[in-house]
C-alpha atoms as an extended CHARMM CRD file, in Angstrom:
* protein
*
       280  EXT
         1         1  MET       CA             24.3270000000       19.5700000000      -71.1970000000  PROA      1               0.0000000000
         2         2  ARG       CA             23.9200000000       16.2150000000      -69.7600000000  PROA      2               0.0000000000
         3         3  ILE       CA             23.1850000000       16.3920000000      -66.0740000000  PROA      3               0.0000000000
         4         4  ARG       CA             24.7400000000       13.9880000000      -64.2770000000  PROA      4               0.0000000000
         5         5  PRO       CA             22.0150000000       12.8440000000      -61.0910000000  PROA      5               0.0000000000
         6         6  ARG       CA             22.9420000000       13.8250000000      -57.3910000000  PROA      6               0.0000000000
         7         7  THR       CA             24.2800000000       11.5180000000      -55.2350000000  PROA      7               0.0000000000
         8         8  ARG       CA             23.9770000000       11.6620000000      -51.2300000000  PROA      8               0.0000000000
         9         9  ALA       CA             26.9410000000       12.3930000000      -49.9520000000  PROA      9               0.0000000000
        10        10  VAL       CA             29.0140000000        9.9120000000      -48.1610000000  PROA      10              0.0000000000
        11        11  GLY       CA             28.2140000000        9.8420000000      -44.2300000000  PROA      11              0.0000000000
        12        12  ARG       CA             25.4770000000       12.3820000000      -44.2440000000  PROA      12              0.0000000000
        13        13  GLY       CA             22.5670000000        9.7580000000      -43.1660000000  PROA      13              0.0000000000
        14        14  PRO       CA             24.2640000000        9.1750000000      -39.7470000000  PROA      14              0.0000000000
        15        15  ARG       CA             25.4780000000       12.7770000000      -39.0240000000  PROA      15              0.0000000000
        16        16  ARG       CA             21.5580000000       13.8260000000      -39.4730000000  PROA      16              0.0000000000
        17        17  ALA       CA             20.5040000000       10.7700000000      -37.3900000000  PROA      17              0.0000000000
        18        18  LEU       CA             23.2380000000       11.9840000000      -34.5550000000  PROA      18              0.0000000000
        19        19  PRO       CA             21.1860000000       14.4560000000      -32.7820000000  PROA      19              0.0000000000
        20        20  ALA       CA             18.0650000000       12.0950000000      -32.5990000000  PROA      20              0.0000000000
        21        21  CYS       CA             20.1590000000        9.4750000000      -31.1620000000  PROA      21              0.0000000000
        22        22  VAL       CA             21.5860000000       11.3450000000      -28.2050000000  PROA      22              0.0000000000
        23        23  ALA       CA             18.0960000000       12.7620000000      -27.5050000000  PROA      23              0.0000000000
        24        24  LEU       CA             16.7950000000        8.9610000000      -27.4130000000  PROA      24              0.0000000000
        25        25  VAL       CA             19.4600000000        8.1450000000      -24.7060000000  PROA      25              0.0000000000
        26        26  LEU       CA             19.3330000000       10.9150000000      -22.5300000000  PROA      26              0.0000000000
        27        27  LEU       CA             15.1000000000       10.4180000000      -22.7810000000  PROA      27              0.0000000000
        28        28  SER       CA             16.0290000000        6.5170000000      -21.6750000000  PROA      28              0.0000000000
        29        29  VAL       CA             18.1860000000        7.4620000000      -19.1510000000  PROA      29              0.0000000000
        30        30  LEU       CA             15.7800000000       10.1170000000      -17.3800000000  PROA      30              0.0000000000
        31        31  ALA       CA             12.6620000000        7.4140000000      -17.7190000000  PROA      31              0.0000000000
        32        32  ALA       CA             14.8990000000        5.0020000000      -15.8930000000  PROA      32              0.0000000000
        33        33  CYS       CA             15.5840000000        7.5510000000      -12.8210000000  PROA      33              0.0000000000
        34        34  ARG       CA             11.9100000000        8.5180000000      -12.1160000000  PROA      34              0.0000000000
        35        35  PRO       CA              9.4880000000        5.8140000000      -10.7170000000  PROA      35              0.0000000000
        36        36  ASP       CA              7.3790000000        5.5350000000      -12.8640000000  PROA      36              0.0000000000
        37        37  LEU       CA              3.6200000000        5.0980000000      -11.5670000000  PROA      37              0.0000000000
        38        38  ALA       CA              2.3020000000        1.8830000000      -12.7210000000  PROA      38              0.0000000000
        39        39  ALA       CA             -0.2960000000        1.7740000000      -15.4860000000  PROA      39              0.0000000000
        40        40  PRO       CA             -3.9990000000        0.9510000000      -14.0620000000  PROA      40              0.0000000000
        41        41  GLY       CA             -4.5970000000       -2.9220000000      -13.4310000000  PROA      41              0.0000000000
        42        42  ALA       CA             -0.8270000000       -3.2640000000      -12.5480000000  PROA      42              0.0000000000
        43        43  PRO       CA             -0.0860000000       -3.6760000000       -9.3470000000  PROA      43              0.0000000000
        44        44  THR       CA              1.7830000000       -0.6210000000       -7.1920000000  PROA      44              0.0000000000
        45        45  ALA       CA              5.8300000000       -0.1040000000       -7.3220000000  PROA      45              0.0000000000
        46        46  TRP       CA              7.9830000000        1.0690000000       -4.6700000000  PROA      46              0.0000000000
        47        47  PRO       CA             11.1000000000        1.6410000000       -6.0880000000  PROA      47              0.0000000000
        48        48  ALA       CA             13.3060000000        0.4610000000       -2.6270000000  PROA      48              0.0000000000
        49        49  ALA       CA             15.5850000000        4.2500000000       -3.3370000000  PROA      49              0.0000000000
        50        50  SER       CA             12.0770000000        6.2320000000       -2.3940000000  PROA      50              0.0000000000
        51        51  ALA       CA             11.6110000000        3.8390000000        0.7000000000  PROA      51              0.0000000000
        52        52  GLY       CA             11.4800000000        6.1920000000        3.5770000000  PROA      52              0.0000000000
        53        53  ARG       CA             10.7820000000        8.8650000000        1.6320000000  PROA      53              0.0000000000
        54        54  TRP       CA              7.5210000000        8.8090000000        0.7020000000  PROA      54              0.0000000000
        55        55  GLN       CA              4.9640000000       11.2170000000        1.9320000000  PROA      55              0.0000000000
        56        56  TRP       CA              1.7330000000        9.6310000000        2.5350000000  PROA      56              0.0000000000
        57        57  GLN       CA             -2.2420000000       10.1010000000        4.0750000000  PROA      57              0.0000000000
        58        58  TRP       CA             -4.1810000000        7.6940000000        5.6830000000  PROA      58              0.0000000000
        59        59  GLN       CA             -8.0310000000        8.9970000000        5.4960000000  PROA      59              0.0000000000
        60        60  LEU       CA            -11.3210000000        6.8300000000        6.4660000000  PROA      60              0.0000000000
        61        61  SER       CA            -14.0370000000        9.2390000000        7.6730000000  PROA      61              0.0000000000
        62        62  GLY       CA            -14.7280000000       12.4120000000        6.7680000000  PROA      62              0.0000000000
        63        63  VAL       CA            -14.8750000000       14.1680000000        2.6240000000  PROA      63              0.0000000000
        64        64  LEU       CA            -11.6610000000       13.3100000000        0.8320000000  PROA      64              0.0000000000
        65        65  ASP       CA             -9.3860000000       15.7430000000        0.5120000000  PROA      65              0.0000000000
        66        66  LEU       CA             -7.3990000000       15.4790000000       -2.7670000000  PROA      66              0.0000000000
        67        67  THR       CA             -5.4970000000       18.2310000000       -3.0940000000  PROA      67              0.0000000000
        68        68  VAL       CA             -3.5310000000       16.6790000000        0.3650000000  PROA      68              0.0000000000
        69        69  ASP       CA              0.4980000000       16.4970000000       -0.9350000000  PROA      69              0.0000000000
        70        70  ALA       CA              1.2610000000       13.2120000000       -0.1690000000  PROA      70              0.0000000000
        71        71  ASP       CA              2.0330000000       10.6560000000       -2.4280000000  PROA      71              0.0000000000
        72        72  VAL       CA              0.9370000000        7.9910000000       -1.3860000000  PROA      72              0.0000000000
        73        73  PHE       CA             -2.9150000000        7.7630000000       -0.1170000000  PROA      73              0.0000000000
        74        74  LEU       CA             -4.5540000000        4.6640000000        2.2860000000  PROA      74              0.0000000000
        75        75  LEU       CA             -7.9380000000        4.7560000000        2.0870000000  PROA      75              0.0000000000
        76        76  ASP       CA            -11.6270000000        3.0740000000        2.3290000000  PROA      76              0.0000000000
        77        77  PRO       CA            -12.2350000000        1.7410000000       -0.8500000000  PROA      77              0.0000000000
        78        78  VAL       CA            -16.2680000000        1.5480000000       -0.5880000000  PROA      78              0.0000000000
        79        79  ALA       CA            -16.3570000000        5.1200000000        0.5920000000  PROA      79              0.0000000000
        80        80  THR       CA            -13.7220000000        6.2080000000       -2.0500000000  PROA      80              0.0000000000
        81        81  THR       CA            -15.2510000000        6.5460000000       -5.4010000000  PROA      81              0.0000000000
        82        82  ALA       CA            -13.8710000000        5.4400000000       -9.2580000000  PROA      82              0.0000000000
        83        83  ALA       CA            -13.5300000000        9.4340000000       -9.9630000000  PROA      83              0.0000000000
        84        84  GLN       CA            -11.5570000000       10.3340000000       -6.9520000000  PROA      84              0.0000000000
        85        85  THR       CA             -9.0290000000        7.4690000000       -7.4920000000  PROA      85              0.0000000000
        86        86  ALA       CA             -8.9020000000        8.3260000000      -10.8040000000  PROA      86              0.0000000000
        87        87  GLU       CA             -8.2360000000       12.1940000000      -10.2280000000  PROA      87              0.0000000000
        88        88  LEU       CA             -5.4130000000       11.4110000000       -7.5010000000  PROA      88              0.0000000000
        89        89  ARG       CA             -3.8440000000        8.8840000000      -10.8330000000  PROA      89              0.0000000000
        90        90  SER       CA             -4.0730000000       12.0980000000      -12.7330000000  PROA      90              0.0000000000
        91        91  ARG       CA             -1.7380000000       13.6320000000      -10.2860000000  PROA      91              0.0000000000
        92        92  ASP       CA              0.4010000000       10.7250000000      -10.1960000000  PROA      92              0.0000000000
        93        93  ARG       CA              0.0370000000        9.2850000000       -6.5670000000  PROA      93              0.0000000000
        94        94  ARG       CA             -0.3080000000        5.9830000000       -5.3300000000  PROA      94              0.0000000000
        95        95  LEU       CA             -3.3980000000        4.6530000000       -4.0760000000  PROA      95              0.0000000000
        96        96  VAL       CA             -3.9410000000        1.5990000000       -1.3870000000  PROA      96              0.0000000000
        97        97  CYS       CA             -7.2560000000        0.5090000000       -0.4530000000  PROA      97              0.0000000000
        98        98  GLN       CA             -8.1080000000       -0.5300000000        3.5450000000  PROA      98              0.0000000000
        99        99  VAL       CA             -9.7690000000       -4.0520000000        3.3670000000  PROA      99              0.0000000000
       100       100  HSD       CA            -10.6160000000       -5.7020000000        7.3080000000  PROA      100             0.0000000000
       101       101  VAL       CA             -9.3530000000       -9.1850000000        6.1920000000  PROA      101             0.0000000000
       102       102  GLY       CA             -9.8900000000      -10.8810000000        9.8950000000  PROA      102             0.0000000000
       103       103  SER       CA            -13.2610000000       -9.0550000000       10.8430000000  PROA      103             0.0000000000
       104       104  VAL       CA            -15.9840000000       -8.4510000000        9.8730000000  PROA      104             0.0000000000
       105       105  LEU       CA            -18.8630000000       -5.7110000000       10.7180000000  PROA      105             0.0000000000
       106       106  PRO       CA            -22.9300000000       -5.6290000000       10.7090000000  PROA      106             0.0000000000
       107       107  THR       CA            -23.1840000000       -2.8900000000        8.0820000000  PROA      107             0.0000000000
       108       108  ASP       CA            -20.5890000000       -4.5660000000        5.4410000000  PROA      108             0.0000000000
       109       109  PRO       CA            -21.9680000000       -4.8140000000        1.8190000000  PROA      109             0.0000000000
       110       110  ASP       CA            -20.6040000000       -8.4820000000        1.9040000000  PROA      110             0.0000000000
       111       111  ALA       CA            -21.6950000000       -9.2090000000        5.7470000000  PROA      111             0.0000000000
       112       112  ASP       CA            -24.6930000000      -12.0410000000        4.7080000000  PROA      112             0.0000000000
       113       113  ARG       CA            -22.0470000000      -13.7790000000        2.5920000000  PROA      113             0.0000000000
       114       114  LEU       CA            -20.4490000000      -15.0440000000        5.8120000000  PROA      114             0.0000000000
       115       115  PRO       CA            -21.6390000000      -17.6830000000        7.4340000000  PROA      115             0.0000000000
       116       116  ALA       CA            -22.4290000000      -17.5530000000       11.6970000000  PROA      116             0.0000000000
       117       117  ALA       CA            -19.8010000000      -20.1200000000       11.7140000000  PROA      117             0.0000000000
       118       118  VAL       CA            -17.0760000000      -17.9440000000       11.1000000000  PROA      118             0.0000000000
       119       119  ARG       CA            -17.9230000000      -15.4680000000       13.3630000000  PROA      119             0.0000000000
       120       120  GLY       CA            -16.3250000000      -15.1910000000       16.6480000000  PROA      120             0.0000000000
       121       121  ALA       CA            -16.3800000000      -12.6620000000       19.4730000000  PROA      121             0.0000000000
       122       122  ALA       CA            -16.1410000000       -9.1020000000       19.8150000000  PROA      122             0.0000000000
       123       123  SER       CA            -13.2460000000       -7.5280000000       17.5860000000  PROA      123             0.0000000000
       124       124  ARG       CA            -11.2910000000       -4.4280000000       17.9800000000  PROA      124             0.0000000000
       125       125  ARG       CA            -14.0330000000       -2.5090000000       15.7870000000  PROA      125             0.0000000000
       126       126  PRO       CA            -17.2120000000       -1.7320000000       17.7290000000  PROA      126             0.0000000000
       127       127  GLN       CA            -19.7510000000       -3.7620000000       16.3210000000  PROA      127             0.0000000000
       128       128  GLY       CA            -17.4780000000       -6.5060000000       14.5990000000  PROA      128             0.0000000000
       129       129  ARG       CA            -16.4490000000       -9.3420000000       15.3580000000  PROA      129             0.0000000000
       130       130  TRP       CA            -12.8740000000      -11.9420000000       14.3640000000  PROA      130             0.0000000000
       131       131  LEU       CA            -13.3890000000      -14.0300000000       11.7130000000  PROA      131             0.0000000000
       132       132  ASP       CA            -11.6460000000      -17.6940000000       12.1040000000  PROA      132             0.0000000000
       133       133  VAL       CA             -9.5890000000      -17.3410000000        9.0810000000  PROA      133             0.0000000000
       134       134  ARG       CA             -8.6070000000      -21.2620000000        9.4010000000  PROA      134             0.0000000000
       135       135  GLN       CA            -11.8490000000      -21.2970000000        6.5750000000  PROA      135             0.0000000000
       136       136  TRP       CA            -10.1030000000      -20.2710000000        3.8420000000  PROA      136             0.0000000000
       137       137  ASP       CA            -12.7410000000      -21.9100000000        1.8690000000  PROA      137             0.0000000000
       138       138  ALA       CA            -15.5770000000      -19.6870000000        2.4940000000  PROA      138             0.0000000000
       139       139  LEU       CA            -13.4100000000      -16.3580000000        3.5010000000  PROA      139             0.0000000000
       140       140  ARG       CA            -11.7700000000      -16.5850000000        0.1980000000  PROA      140             0.0000000000
       141       141  PRO       CA            -14.3430000000      -15.4880000000       -2.0350000000  PROA      141             0.0000000000
       142       142  VAL       CA            -15.2790000000      -12.5220000000       -0.2250000000  PROA      142             0.0000000000
       143       143  LEU       CA            -11.7230000000      -11.2090000000        0.5400000000  PROA      143             0.0000000000
       144       144  ALA       CA            -11.4440000000      -11.8080000000       -3.5460000000  PROA      144             0.0000000000
       145       145  ASP       CA            -14.4650000000       -9.7390000000       -4.0150000000  PROA      145             0.0000000000
       146       146  ARG       CA            -12.9340000000       -7.0190000000       -1.6760000000  PROA      146             0.0000000000
       147       147  PHE       CA             -9.8230000000       -7.3630000000       -3.4250000000  PROA      147             0.0000000000
       148       148  ARG       CA            -11.6000000000       -6.9470000000       -6.6370000000  PROA      148             0.0000000000
       149       149  LEU       CA            -13.3260000000       -3.6260000000       -5.9790000000  PROA      149             0.0000000000
       150       150  CYS       CA             -9.6600000000       -2.0870000000       -5.1980000000  PROA      150             0.0000000000
       151       151  ARG       CA             -8.7370000000       -3.1990000000       -8.2350000000  PROA      151             0.0000000000
       152       152  GLY       CA            -11.7400000000       -1.8540000000      -10.2790000000  PROA      152             0.0000000000
       153       153  LYS       CA            -11.6780000000        1.1300000000       -8.5670000000  PROA      153             0.0000000000
       154       154  GLY       CA             -8.3910000000        1.9320000000       -9.5100000000  PROA      154             0.0000000000
       155       155  PHE       CA             -6.7110000000        1.1750000000       -6.3590000000  PROA      155             0.0000000000
       156       156  GLY       CA             -2.7370000000       -0.0960000000       -6.9600000000  PROA      156             0.0000000000
       157       157  ALA       CA             -2.1530000000       -1.7130000000       -3.9170000000  PROA      157             0.0000000000
       158       158  VAL       CA             -4.2730000000       -3.1380000000       -0.5890000000  PROA      158             0.0000000000
       159       159  ALA       CA             -3.1960000000       -3.2390000000        2.8190000000  PROA      159             0.0000000000
       160       160  LEU       CA             -4.8410000000       -6.1830000000        5.2440000000  PROA      160             0.0000000000
       161       161  ALA       CA             -5.9870000000       -4.6490000000        8.2720000000  PROA      161             0.0000000000
       162       162  ASP       CA             -6.8820000000       -7.0030000000       11.4530000000  PROA      162             0.0000000000
       163       163  ALA       CA             -4.3510000000       -9.5080000000       10.2390000000  PROA      163             0.0000000000
       164       164  ASP       CA             -3.5860000000      -10.6590000000       13.7200000000  PROA      164             0.0000000000
       165       165  GLY       CA             -6.5680000000      -12.0910000000       15.3950000000  PROA      165             0.0000000000
       166       166  TYR       CA             -4.0560000000      -15.1390000000       16.5790000000  PROA      166             0.0000000000
       167       167  ALA       CA             -2.9710000000      -12.3300000000       19.4620000000  PROA      167             0.0000000000
       168       168  HSD       CA             -6.7040000000      -11.6440000000       20.6440000000  PROA      168             0.0000000000
       169       169  ARG       CA             -9.5160000000      -13.6920000000       22.0410000000  PROA      169             0.0000000000
       170       170  SER       CA            -11.0460000000      -14.1950000000       18.7210000000  PROA      170             0.0000000000
       171       171  GLY       CA            -13.4120000000      -16.7480000000       20.1310000000  PROA      171             0.0000000000
       172       172  PHE       CA            -11.3770000000      -19.6120000000       18.0040000000  PROA      172             0.0000000000
       173       173  PRO       CA             -8.1990000000      -21.5850000000       19.0840000000  PROA      173             0.0000000000
       174       174  LEU       CA             -6.0300000000      -19.9020000000       16.6320000000  PROA      174             0.0000000000
       175       175  ASP       CA             -2.4560000000      -19.9330000000       16.6860000000  PROA      175             0.0000000000
       176       176  PHE       CA              0.3270000000      -18.4120000000       15.0860000000  PROA      176             0.0000000000
       177       177  ASP       CA              0.8200000000      -20.3410000000       12.3390000000  PROA      177             0.0000000000
       178       178  ASP       CA             -2.9230000000      -20.4130000000       11.8140000000  PROA      178             0.0000000000
       179       179  GLN       CA             -2.7080000000      -16.7540000000       11.4700000000  PROA      179             0.0000000000
       180       180  LEU       CA              0.7230000000      -17.4250000000        8.7570000000  PROA      180             0.0000000000
       181       181  ARG       CA             -0.4870000000      -19.0020000000        6.8660000000  PROA      181             0.0000000000
       182       182  PHE       CA             -3.8640000000      -17.1320000000        6.1660000000  PROA      182             0.0000000000
       183       183  ASN       CA             -2.0140000000      -13.8210000000        5.7370000000  PROA      183             0.0000000000
       184       184  ARG       CA              0.5980000000      -15.6760000000        2.8780000000  PROA      184             0.0000000000
       185       185  ARG       CA             -2.4350000000      -16.7050000000        1.3950000000  PROA      185             0.0000000000
       186       186  LEU       CA             -3.8210000000      -13.7020000000        1.1850000000  PROA      186             0.0000000000
       187       187  ALA       CA             -0.4800000000      -12.1810000000       -0.4390000000  PROA      187             0.0000000000
       188       188  GLU       CA             -0.8500000000      -14.2630000000       -3.1860000000  PROA      188             0.0000000000
       189       189  LEU       CA             -4.5610000000      -13.8460000000       -3.3030000000  PROA      189             0.0000000000
       190       190  ALA       CA             -3.5540000000       -9.7850000000       -3.9740000000  PROA      190             0.0000000000
       191       191  ARG       CA             -0.7080000000      -10.4630000000       -6.3830000000  PROA      191             0.0000000000
       192       192  SER       CA             -2.9160000000      -12.6950000000       -8.3720000000  PROA      192             0.0000000000
       193       193  LEU       CA             -5.1890000000       -9.7120000000       -8.7010000000  PROA      193             0.0000000000
       194       194  SER       CA             -2.2600000000       -7.2480000000       -9.6440000000  PROA      194             0.0000000000
       195       195  LEU       CA             -2.7110000000       -5.7860000000       -6.5120000000  PROA      195             0.0000000000
       196       196  SER       CA              0.6480000000       -4.9730000000       -3.9800000000  PROA      196             0.0000000000
       197       197  PRO       CA             -0.3850000000       -6.3490000000       -0.8540000000  PROA      197             0.0000000000
       198       198  GLY       CA              0.6940000000       -4.5820000000        2.0290000000  PROA      198             0.0000000000
       199       199  LEU       CA              0.6410000000       -5.8200000000        6.1590000000  PROA      199             0.0000000000
       200       200  ILE       CA             -0.9560000000       -3.3670000000        9.3830000000  PROA      200             0.0000000000
       201       201  ASN       CA              0.5780000000       -4.0810000000       12.4180000000  PROA      201             0.0000000000
       202       202  ASP       CA              0.8020000000       -7.3450000000       12.9590000000  PROA      202             0.0000000000
       203       203  LEU       CA              4.3870000000       -6.8210000000       14.6290000000  PROA      203             0.0000000000
       204       204  GLY       CA              4.5860000000      -10.5130000000       15.7540000000  PROA      204             0.0000000000
       205       205  GLN       CA              4.7870000000      -12.0390000000       12.6820000000  PROA      205             0.0000000000
       206       206  VAL       CA              6.6780000000       -9.0450000000       10.6090000000  PROA      206             0.0000000000
       207       207  ALA       CA              9.9720000000      -10.7600000000       11.0050000000  PROA      207             0.0000000000
       208       208  ALA       CA              8.0530000000      -14.3330000000        9.0910000000  PROA      208             0.0000000000
       209       209  LEU       CA              5.9180000000      -12.1080000000        6.7320000000  PROA      209             0.0000000000
       210       210  ALA       CA              8.1000000000       -9.4460000000        5.3800000000  PROA      210             0.0000000000
       211       211  PRO       CA              9.4310000000      -11.6160000000        2.4790000000  PROA      211             0.0000000000
       212       212  ASP       CA              5.8170000000      -11.9320000000        1.5860000000  PROA      212             0.0000000000
       213       213  PHE       CA              4.5770000000       -8.7970000000        1.6800000000  PROA      213             0.0000000000
       214       214  ASP       CA              5.8050000000       -5.3520000000       -0.2300000000  PROA      214             0.0000000000
       215       215  PHE       CA              5.1370000000       -2.7000000000        2.8380000000  PROA      215             0.0000000000
       216       216  ALA       CA              3.8670000000       -2.1940000000        5.9430000000  PROA      216             0.0000000000
       217       217  VAL       CA              1.4210000000       -0.5100000000        7.5870000000  PROA      217             0.0000000000
       218       218  ASN       CA              1.8460000000        0.4100000000       11.4780000000  PROA      218             0.0000000000
       219       219  GLU       CA              0.5360000000        2.7450000000       13.8950000000  PROA      219             0.0000000000
       220       220  GLU       CA              2.1570000000        3.9450000000       17.2730000000  PROA      220             0.0000000000
       221       221  CYS       CA              5.5020000000        1.9980000000       17.2780000000  PROA      221             0.0000000000
       222       222  VAL       CA              6.9810000000        5.0600000000       19.2670000000  PROA      222             0.0000000000
       223       223  ARG       CA              4.4320000000        5.0410000000       21.6240000000  PROA      223             0.0000000000
       224       224  LEU       CA              4.6100000000        1.3970000000       22.1450000000  PROA      224             0.0000000000
       225       225  ASP       CA              8.9550000000        1.2860000000       21.5680000000  PROA      225             0.0000000000
       226       226  GLN       CA              8.5370000000       -0.8400000000       18.9910000000  PROA      226             0.0000000000
       227       227  CYS       CA              9.5400000000        0.8020000000       16.1700000000  PROA      227             0.0000000000
       228       228  ALA       CA             12.8270000000       -2.0060000000       15.8850000000  PROA      228             0.0000000000
       229       229  ARG       CA             10.5140000000       -4.8540000000       15.1130000000  PROA      229             0.0000000000
       230       230  LEU       CA              9.3560000000       -3.0470000000       11.4400000000  PROA      230             0.0000000000
       231       231  LEU       CA             13.2590000000       -2.9450000000       10.3100000000  PROA      231             0.0000000000
       232       232  PRO       CA             12.6790000000       -6.3470000000        8.6760000000  PROA      232             0.0000000000
       233       233  PHE       CA             11.3140000000       -4.1410000000        5.9180000000  PROA      233             0.0000000000
       234       234  VAL       CA             13.2490000000       -1.2500000000        5.8270000000  PROA      234             0.0000000000
       235       235  GLU       CA             16.5910000000       -3.9430000000        5.6740000000  PROA      235             0.0000000000
       236       236  ALA       CA             14.9390000000       -5.6800000000        2.4680000000  PROA      236             0.0000000000
       237       237  GLY       CA             14.0040000000       -1.5340000000        1.2440000000  PROA      237             0.0000000000
       238       238  LYS       CA             10.4990000000       -1.6220000000        1.4040000000  PROA      238             0.0000000000
       239       239  PRO       CA              8.4550000000        1.3620000000        2.6530000000  PROA      239             0.0000000000
       240       240  VAL       CA              6.9000000000        1.3450000000        6.0630000000  PROA      240             0.0000000000
       241       241  PHE       CA              4.0000000000        3.8950000000        6.9860000000  PROA      241             0.0000000000
       242       242  HSD       CA              4.0320000000        5.1360000000       10.2020000000  PROA      242             0.0000000000
       243       243  VAL       CA              1.0540000000        7.0460000000       12.3160000000  PROA      243             0.0000000000
       244       244  GLU       CA              1.0940000000        8.7290000000       15.6360000000  PROA      244             0.0000000000
       245       245  TYR       CA             -1.6750000000        9.6290000000       17.4200000000  PROA      245             0.0000000000
       246       246  ALA       CA             -0.1310000000       11.4810000000       20.4710000000  PROA      246             0.0000000000
       247       247  GLY       CA              2.9740000000       13.8790000000       20.8940000000  PROA      247             0.0000000000
       248       248  SER       CA              5.0290000000       16.2080000000       19.0410000000  PROA      248             0.0000000000
       249       249  THR       CA              6.6040000000       15.8170000000       15.4030000000  PROA      249             0.0000000000
       250       250  THR       CA              9.3390000000       17.1390000000       17.0680000000  PROA      250             0.0000000000
       251       251  ASP       CA              9.9640000000       14.3800000000       19.1310000000  PROA      251             0.0000000000
       252       252  PHE       CA              9.0000000000       11.1070000000       17.7160000000  PROA      252             0.0000000000
       253       253  CYS       CA             10.2410000000       11.8870000000       13.8400000000  PROA      253             0.0000000000
       254       254  VAL       CA             13.3810000000       12.4150000000       14.7600000000  PROA      254             0.0000000000
       255       255  THR       CA             13.2040000000        8.3410000000       15.8670000000  PROA      255             0.0000000000
       256       256  THR       CA             11.2780000000        7.2780000000       12.9860000000  PROA      256             0.0000000000
       257       257  LEU       CA             13.8860000000        8.9000000000       10.7850000000  PROA      257             0.0000000000
       258       258  GLY       CA             16.7490000000        6.8450000000       12.3240000000  PROA      258             0.0000000000
       259       259  TYR       CA             14.6140000000        3.8070000000       11.4010000000  PROA      259             0.0000000000
       260       260  GLY       CA             13.6670000000        4.5910000000        7.8200000000  PROA      260             0.0000000000
       261       261  LEU       CA             10.0580000000        5.1870000000        8.4730000000  PROA      261             0.0000000000
       262       262  SER       CA              7.7080000000        7.5800000000        6.5880000000  PROA      262             0.0000000000
       263       263  SER       CA              6.1320000000        8.7210000000        9.3270000000  PROA      263             0.0000000000
       264       264  ILE       CA              2.6250000000       10.8230000000        9.9850000000  PROA      264             0.0000000000
       265       265  ARG       CA              1.0790000000       12.4710000000       12.7360000000  PROA      265             0.0000000000
       266       266  LYS       CA             -2.9340000000       11.9430000000       12.7970000000  PROA      266             0.0000000000
       267       267  GLU       CA             -6.3530000000       12.1400000000       14.6580000000  PROA      267             0.0000000000
       268       268  ARG       CA             -7.5680000000        8.2780000000       15.4150000000  PROA      268             0.0000000000
       269       269  ARG       CA            -10.6620000000        9.3490000000       13.8840000000  PROA      269             0.0000000000
       270       270  LEU       CA             -7.9370000000        9.0830000000       10.3060000000  PROA      270             0.0000000000
       271       271  ASP       CA             -9.6020000000       12.0940000000        8.8020000000  PROA      271             0.0000000000
       272       272  ALA       CA             -8.1560000000       14.6480000000        6.7230000000  PROA      272             0.0000000000
       273       273  TRP       CA             -5.8700000000       16.3680000000        9.0100000000  PROA      273             0.0000000000
       274       274  ARG       CA             -2.1920000000       14.9860000000        8.9750000000  PROA      274             0.0000000000
       275       275  LEU       CA              1.0950000000       16.6490000000        9.9830000000  PROA      275             0.0000000000
       276       276  PRO       CA              3.8390000000       14.8660000000        8.2380000000  PROA      276             0.0000000000
       277       277  CYS       CA              7.7860000000       14.4880000000        9.4670000000  PROA      277             0.0000000000
       278       278  ALA       CA              9.8650000000       16.1040000000        7.1060000000  PROA      278             0.0000000000
       279       279  ALA       CA             10.9870000000       13.4650000000        4.2810000000  PROA      279             0.0000000000
       280       280  PRO       CA             14.9680000000       13.4260000000        4.9270000000  PROA      280             0.0000000000
């Protein structure tokens, strides 16, 4: 008896592949809907659809509390360890390091790299000195290394503090344009080092700098009646992380919700304690 060779039924292959294709499409759709956390070495992404909905924490003193229920952590890059950032990243937290770009303390690890010629009058920080932000060639190497420290420890974003020396008695004849040029250079430097740049305060330049920065951090815009000045970030779909140091969340959260801010109540020492506004 002659045995005929087995032939594959027409159409059987595509029908077997169909469930796998459907599953792949569904997974792709789900992945597109989820705001993925950037991989180490990449700048933090801030999906516009999440602006105003981020829960955040700002801690610069005390023992770092890794268990805080927040999406975003704003931390001191010197005090925070790589092990702590790794733990937070394992929980899909977005990490922002705070770098003082316009002032220096005598206790800063890199203070001796800044010549006396760039140090001016007393800054808002105890024992701090404002820096001459016009001296880019002298400041850039030091600030670039501060940014590299953030990147090396696993941060994906950097928030620039003391970026408004022009508005204070800095000891230098700084004007609006001097500060604007410096801040834009820093935003560009951060991006070149794979960090997402953010601006702390400096409300007088928010309208000009909103296109250059990915997010803003603000202190007490409700108490000072200045929240409207942050709208250039909000209207561009960029997050604004806001803190008040006094008052009830029952009162100020209503205001900041209307402006589209992500708000918390903190003590000025910025330890682990926080009282967040409910996400919209």
